C-alpha positions as CSV (number, residue, x, y, z in Angstrom):
1,X,21.4,7.2,29.6
2,X,22.5,6.1,33.0
3,X,25.4,3.7,33.9
4,X,23.0,0.7,34.4
5,X,21.6,1.2,30.9
6,X,25.0,1.6,29.3
7,X,26.5,-1.5,31.0
8,X,23.7,-3.7,29.7
9,X,24.3,-2.8,26.1
10,X,26.2,-5.4,24.0
11,X,29.5,-4.3,22.4
12,X,27.8,-4.8,19.0
13,X,25.0,-2.3,19.9
14,X,27.6,0.2,21.0
15,X,29.5,-0.2,17.7
16,X,26.4,0.2,15.7
17,X,25.3,3.3,17.7
18,X,28.7,4.9,17.3
19,X,28.8,4.0,13.6
20,X,25.4,5.6,13.0
21,X,26.2,8.7,15.0
22,X,29.6,9.2,13.3
23,X,27.9,8.8,9.9
24,X,25.3,11.4,10.8
25,X,27.9,13.9,12.1
26,X,30.0,13.5,9.0
27,X,26.9,13.9,6.8
28,X,25.7,17.0,8.7
29,X,29.2,18.7,8.5
30,X,29.4,18.2,4.8
31,X,25.8,19.2,4.3
32,X,26.5,22.5,6.1
33,X,29.5,23.1,3.9
34,X,27.5,22.7,0.8
35,X,24.7,25.0,2.2
36,X,27.1,27.8,3.2
37,X,26.7,29.6,-0.1
38,X,22.9,29.3,-0.3
39,X,22.1,32.9,0.5
40,X,24.6,34.3,-2.0
41,X,23.4,31.9,-4.7
42,X,19.8,33.0,-4.1
43,X,20.6,36.8,-3.9
44,X,22.6,36.7,-7.1
45,X,20.0,34.5,-8.9
46,X,22.5,31.8,-9.5
47,X,19.9,29.2,-10.2
48,X,22.3,26.8,-11.8
49,X,24.4,26.9,-8.5
50,X,21.2,26.4,-6.5
51,X,20.4,23.3,-8.5
52,X,23.9,21.9,-8.3
53,X,24.0,22.4,-4.5
54,X,20.7,20.7,-4.2
55,X,21.9,17.7,-6.3
56,X,25.1,17.6,-4.3
57,X,23.2,17.4,-1.0
58,X,20.9,14.6,-2.3
59,X,23.9,12.7,-3.6
60,X,25.7,13.2,-0.3
61,X,22.8,11.8,1.6
62,X,22.7,8.7,-0.5
63,X,26.4,8.2,-0.2
64,X,26.5,8.6,3.6
65,X,23.5,6.3,4.1
66,X,25.0,3.6,1.9
67,X,28.3,3.9,3.7
68,X,26.7,3.6,7.2
69,X,24.6,0.6,6.1
70,X,27.8,-1.1,4.9
71,X,29.7,-0.3,8.1
72,X,26.8,-1.5,10.3
73,X,26.7,-4.8,8.4
74,X,30.4,-5.1,9.0
75,X,29.7,-4.9,12.7
76,X,28.1,-8.4,12.3
77,X,24.5,-7.4,12.7
78,X,23.1,-7.9,9.3
79,X,19.6,-8.4,10.8
80,X,19.0,-6.1,13.7
81,X,16.7,-7.7,16.2
82,X,14.4,-5.7,18.5
83,X,16.8,-6.0,21.4
84,X,19.8,-4.8,19.4
85,X,17.8,-2.0,17.9
86,X,16.5,-0.9,21.3
87,X,20.0,-1.0,22.7
88,X,21.3,1.0,19.9
89,X,18.6,3.6,20.3
90,X,19.5,3.8,24.0
91,X,23.1,4.2,23.2
92,X,22.4,6.9,20.6
93,X,20.2,8.7,23.1
94,X,23.2,8.9,25.4
95,X,25.6,10.0,22.7
96,X,23.7,12.4,20.6
97,X,22.9,16.0,21.5
98,X,19.6,15.4,19.6
99,X,19.1,12.0,21.1
100,X,15.8,12.9,22.6
101,X,14.4,12.9,19.1
102,X,15.4,9.3,18.6
103,X,13.3,7.9,21.4
104,X,10.1,8.2,19.4
105,X,11.4,6.5,16.2
106,X,10.4,3.0,15.3
């Protein structure tokens, strides 16, 4: 994202973008921590542990998404219009190392 694009974004779009990115980074870090023992669980045939880790990852996803949705609503944008969503995607593309993947999302 260039300076012209960044300067045209509303403060709300910036807050939403930062909130979503922070939520994703937090989720991804915890997801990786849960997954660290996957190889050992598999090699030792710890199927109960495999199941528990899988359940924990799913619960983590639900929890993080619900938290981000709540925080985005607190930003004052309960209904995200096209302009706000486009601005948020632009902001995320500038912030995220995987931002190029966001350009093609609806």
